[in-house]
Structure formats: structure tokens, C-alpha cells
C-alpha positions in Angstrom: 172.9 156.2 83.1 169.7 156.9 84.9 169.5 157.3 88.6 167.3 155.2 90.8 165.0 158.2 91.2 164.7 158.6 87.4 163.7 155.1 86.7 161.3 154.8 89.8 159.6 158.0 88.7 159.1 156.8 85.2 157.8 153.4 86.4 155.5 155.1 88.9 154.1 157.5 86.2 153.6 154.6 83.9 151.7 152.6 86.5 149.2 155.4 86.8 148.9 156.0 83.0 148.6 152.3 82.1 145.7 151.8 84.5 143.2 153.2 82.0 142.8 153.3 78.2 141.7 157.0 78.6 145.0 158.0 80.3 147.0 156.1 77.8 145.2 157.9 74.9 145.6 161.3 76.6 149.3 160.7 77.2 150.0 159.6 73.7 148.1 162.6 72.3 150.0 165.0 74.6 153.4 163.4 73.9 153.0 163.3 70.1 150.6 166.0 69.0 149.9 168.7 71.6 153.0 170.7 70.6 151.0 171.5 67.4 148.5 173.4 69.7 151.4 175.6 70.8 152.3 176.2 67.1 148.7 177.1 66.4 148.8 179.7 69.1 152.0 181.1 67.6 150.3 181.3 64.2 147.3 183.1 65.8 149.6 185.6 67.4 151.4 186.3 64.2 148.2 187.2 62.4 146.9 189.3 65.3 146.7 193.1 64.7 148.6 193.8 67.9 152.3 194.5 67.3 153.3 193.0 70.7 151.6 189.7 69.7 153.3 189.6 66.3 156.7 190.2 67.9 156.0 187.4 70.4 155.2 185.0 67.5 158.5 185.8 65.8 160.4 185.4 69.0 158.6 182.1 69.5 159.8 180.7 66.2 163.4 182.0 66.9 163.2 180.6 70.5 162.1 177.2 69.1 165.0 177.1 66.7 167.5 178.1 69.3 166.2 175.5 71.8 166.3 172.7 69.3 169.8 173.7 68.2 171.0 173.6 71.9 169.2 170.2 72.4 170.9 168.8 69.3 174.4 169.7 70.6 173.8 168.6 74.2 172.2 165.3 73.2 175.2 164.5 71.0 177.5 165.1 74.0 175.5 163.3 76.6 174.2 160.3 74.5 171.8 159.1 77.2 169.7 156.0 76.4 166.0 156.3 76.6 164.1 154.6 79.4 162.3 152.1 77.2 165.7 150.9 75.8 167.4 150.9 79.2 164.8 149.1 81.2 162.5 146.3 80.1 159.8 147.3 82.6 159.2 150.6 80.8 156.5 150.4 78.2 156.9 152.4 75.0 153.6 153.9 74.0 154.6 155.8 70.9 156.8 155.1 67.9 160.5 155.0 69.1 162.2 158.4 68.8 165.4 158.4 66.8 167.7 160.4 69.1 168.9 160.2 72.7 167.0 161.1 75.8 168.8 164.1 77.4 167.6 166.8 77.2 164.0 166.4 76.2 163.6 168.2 72.9 159.8 168.3 73.1 160.0 169.9 76.6 162.6 172.5 75.4 160.5 173.3 72.4 157.3 173.5 74.3 158.6 175.8 77.0 160.5 178.0 74.5 157.2 178.5 72.7 155.2 178.9 75.9 157.4 181.6 77.3 157.4 183.5 74.0 153.6 183.2 73.8 153.4 184.6 77.4 155.5 187.6 76.5 152.9 188.6 73.9 149.6 187.5 75.6 149.5 186.7 79.3 146.2 184.6 79.3 147.4 182.5 76.3 150.8 182.3 77.9 149.4 180.7 81.0 147.5 178.2 78.9 150.7 177.6 76.9 152.7 176.9 80.1 150.1 174.5 81.3 150.2 172.7 78.0 154.0 172.7 77.9 154.0 171.1 81.4 151.5 168.5 80.2 153.6 167.7 77.2 156.7 167.3 79.5 154.9 165.0 81.9 153.5 162.9 79.0 157.0 162.4 77.6 157.7 160.4 80.8 154.4 158.7 80.7 155.0 157.2 77.3 158.4 155.9 78.3 160.8 158.1 76.3 162.2 160.5 79.0 163.3 160.5 82.6 162.4 163.4 85.0 166.0 164.8 84.6 165.5 164.8 80.8 162.5 167.0 81.4 164.3 169.3 83.7 167.1 169.5 81.2 164.6 170.4 78.5 163.1 173.1 80.6 166.7 174.4 81.4 167.2 174.7 77.6 163.8 176.1 76.6 163.7 179.0 79.1 167.2 180.3 78.4 166.6 179.9 74.6 163.7 182.3 74.9 165.6 184.8 77.1 168.5 184.7 74.7 166.3 185.5 71.7 164.5 188.2 73.7 167.8 189.7 74.7 169.1 189.7 71.2 165.9 191.2 70.0 166.2 194.1 72.4 169.9 194.6 72.1 170.5 193.9 68.4 167.3 193.9 66.4 165.5 197.0 67.8 168.5 199.3 67.7 169.0 198.4 64.0 165.5 199.1 62.9 164.6 201.9 65.3 164.9 205.3 63.5 167.8 207.4 64.7 166.2 210.3 66.3 168.6 213.3 66.8 168.9 214.4 70.4 168.0 218.0 71.0 169.2 220.0 73.9 167.1 222.5 75.7 169.2 225.2 77.3 
């Protein structure tokens, strides 16, 4: 069940968003479609000539998959009801999502992608982190997540990226790196 802080935060955010058609439209766009902008950045990195950017794009896809797998498991264990279902004062601004609220899958996915993007291109990574934050905020604004769902999504997305990066460095690189014989100089 949601805490008093969670519900008051969602209601407060919605009061701000519902005050203008422009903020409603922006929130809906960010909540539903902005993640595709992050995917577009990943595609751009994949086709870049720079090896570091290409590696970052591959890590982004793997981080995304890892984050969504974690979200799937956690959400089945927690089974938290979404704000628009739990409280009649919360206005649903997008089509109702099928799964439970905790953790936010969009937030986990957005930050997993953003951190991977940042590992390959710092300026695009900063933009991606700002976009991921906007996506996270918008998920509360449209009535589908609580602040703690967002924190949970962040807490899944960041470790998902670091796990992929660690496995890349510890498993993938040693397997593909040529074995160079050590020479001794006496």
C-alpha cells in the first residue's frame, strides 16, 4: 500500500500538471514516447565509427534487458496497485498499464539506457539522464506511479547497467582479447 507521502506527492504533481493543456500533453508524451528518444540515441551510438560508442550501445541493450527482467521479477513479488486504481482522486492520463506499480519499468529502462549512453558519450549521456529523469517524473504526473516506484526503478536501472558493464569487463573482454604471451626481460 502507498504511504501518505506517496499519494500526496502524486496528487501534488497532478495538480500542477492538470493546470494546463500544455503540461498535460508534455507529460503524456514523456510518459509514453520519450523512451524512444533514448532508443534513438542508442541506435546512433551503434552506427558511430567510434568503438567506445558502439560498445556503449551494446551495453545499453543488455542493460535494458537486464533491468526489465529485474522489474518483472520484483513486480510479481510486490504486486503494488497503481495510484489511479488505488485512489479515486488520481487522474489517469494515459491508457492503463497492464502490470503492477513497483518498481517503475519505464524508469528502470530509461536509467539503464541513460547510464550506458553516458559511458560511451558524456554529452549525450547528460542529455539522456535529463530525459530519463523527465520520463520518471512524467510517470507520476500521468497517475501510474508513486515516488517510491520511481526510486525503485532507479534502484533497478543503475545496478542493471553496472552488472552488464562488470560482466563485459570480466567475462566478455577476456574471452575475445587475444592471448598475448608474456615475455620476460632479464
